C-alpha positions, 0 to 999 in steps of 0.5 A, a space after each residue: 336805802 340798801 338795795 333790794 332784789 326786785 322780782 316782778 311777777 307779770 311782765 306785761 305793759 305795766 310790770 314792763 314800764 316799771 322794769 324800765 322806769 327803775 332802770 332809768 331812775 337808776 333806783 335799781 341795778 339791772 341785775 336787781 330785777 327779775 321780770 317774769 312771762 310765759 312769752 319771754 320774747 316780748 322782754 328782749 329789750 329789758 334783758 338785753 339792758 341785763 334785767 334777769 327774765 325768766 319764766 318760773 314764777 316760785 324762782 323769782 319770787 323765792 330770790 326776792 326781797 320785794 316782790 311786785 305783782 302786775 298780774 291780770 286781775 282776773 289771775 292774780 289770786 290763782 298765781 298768788 295761792 300756786 306760788 304761796 309758799 315761795 313767798 316769806 313775810 318775815 323778809 318781802 315786801 308785796 306790792 300789787 299794781 293791779 286793779 280791783 284786788 284788794 288788800 284783804 284779798 292779798 292778805 287772805 292768800 298771804 297771811 302776815 304778809 307786808 302789803 303795799 298796793 299801788 296805783 301807778 300808770 303807764 308814765 312810770 316807764 319815762 318816770 312822770 307817773 302818779 302812783 297811788 299808795 295804801 298798805 297794811 302789815 307794813 313797817 314805816 320803814 317798808 312803807 317809806 321804800 316802797 313810797 321813796 321807789 315811786 317817787 323815783 318814778 313821778 310823784 306818789 300820794 297816800 291814799 284810803 283804800 277805799 279811793 283805790 278804784 276812783 285813782 285807777 280811773 283819775 290817774 291810770 285810765 286819765 292817761 288814756 283821757 289825756 291822749 285822746 283829748 292830744 289826739 282831737 287837738 292834733 286832728 283839729 290843728 290839721 284842719 286848721 293849717 299844720 302838718 301832723 308833725 308839728 301838730 303833734 308836737 304843739 298839742 303834746 308841749 301845750 298840755 306838759 307846759 299847762 299840767 307843769 303851771 299847775 304842778 309847780 305854782 299850785 293854781 286851780 285851772 281856772 285861774 290859768 284860764 282867766 289868763 287866756 280868755 279876754 273879753 270877745 277873744 278867741 278863746 273864749 269863742 272855743 271854749 264856749 263853742 267846746 261846752 256847748 257840744 258837752 266837752 266837760 260833762 262828757 268827759 266827767 260821765 266818761 270818768 263816772 262810766 269808767 268808775 262804774 265798770 271797775 266797781 260792778 264789774 
């Protein structure tokens, strides 16, 4: 698959993470990536790596074959309208990683453009994202290119667009949920005797190992839980206390609260 010029419109946290992931994976050369932002000072590390840093969105779009839109939801329509003349539906793919902006919204602004909605998370910077994808007006070859691109940055799954808001909560917001659990685990570790550095390592590696067990062995979490919950043991005592305090229900409520915030605004 031939290399393509990629413009990332919006060099915030997610846009920068995508650029970092493309570089680290070797999917793209630095010279083939352009990142735009008004305040380019925050992109110094990307610039040092050879990435093209640009304040001119129109120029970046015109010179690209793949345009990744990583703007804030509140200004994406305005920006795309402003620069719609710079797009060329005959040769470009538009990839939107913007929450809450539908494919139909994008198609209305840029009729006929091959559009792919992709919802990664910030672990894309270390090539460990889960990215959910759906598309419109895109050929099989174009969809395959986008999937291959994000497969270099973690794992991908194709979904119906009606599930994209749910994917945002479970995959993108989910990073914060997992990190909050790890933080609580560290705090508990300190309380029972560990220093913060050791507690952090144990907590993070334990969560990483638990996730790998599920992914590599294709198992349900309860199968692995059963292996460590011995009769009258300390694990089941801790799990039961957490459930008495609302551990699972509070997490589920948090997920639904995030989802409701997206769909209701």
